[in-house]
N, C-alpha and C positions, 0 to 999 in steps of 0.2 A: 331137868328138862335137860333133852340130850339133847347131840351136836343136829341131829336131824328137826328135832323137833323147836330147835334156832331158827335153825334153815328154811324150813317151814312156814314159820312166824314174817322171818324177812321178808322172804319171795309175797308172803299175802298185803305187805305194806303197799303206798303209792309208790313211783318209782323216783320223788322227790326224795322223802324217806329213805328210802334203800341206797340213793347216793348220800345222804346224810351218816349213815350207816358205815359205807363205806368210805369218808372223809376221817370219823370217829376212830376207827381201826387205824385206818393210817397216823393219826394223831399221837393216839394209845402206843403205836409201833415204834414211833420216832421218841416219847417223851421215857422209854422203858428201854431202849435200846444199849445193851449189855456196854459200858463203858470202855475204850481201849485200855490194856493194862497200864499202869504207871512206870513211868519211865526212873529208870534206874538214876540216882540222885549221882551229879557229877563228885568224883572223889579227888581226892589233894594230892595228886600226881607224887610226888615230892615223897609223901609217905609210903608208895609204893614198892614194893623188894625188887623189883625189877630195873627201878631205877639207879642208872647210875652202872650197871653192870659189866659196862664195856669201859670205861670211862680209863682205867688204865692201858687200854691195849692201843699201840700206837695204829695199829696198820686199818683202825679205825676212825684214824681222826680224820681222814677226807671220806661218809661214806661212800658220796656217786662212787670216788674211783674206786672203793672197795667193790660196790658190788659190780661195777663196767669191768674190773677185774676176775672178777667169779663168774661173771657169764662166759668171757671171753674163755678162760680157764677151760668151761664144761659144754660150753657149745662151740667154742671158736671166732675169731675176728671176721666179718664179711664187709672187706674193703669200705670203712667208714660207715657203716651200720649195722646198727645194732640188730639183733635177733628175730625186732618185731616189724623192721623193713624201715624202722625210722633214723636219722644219719644221728650223730652225737650232734650234741649242740654245747660248746663247753665256751 
């Protein structure tokens, strides 16, 4: 049966039967909807190579201060406000 023949057959049915077909199509669409891709399983961060790479850097002890210093060095200090327009909250 071609698509045109199927449509012709559906259109020849009573309205209630056409509604049932429509409902069944929606049901099938939901039932066979492709599932979202599976999430990546969480990893044990302690085994990741990047963990601890800054362990021995004294300038990284206070990461907030380090970031603030880098911003001020590259973007300049702006009267108690960071460069996003928000004040420092220490």
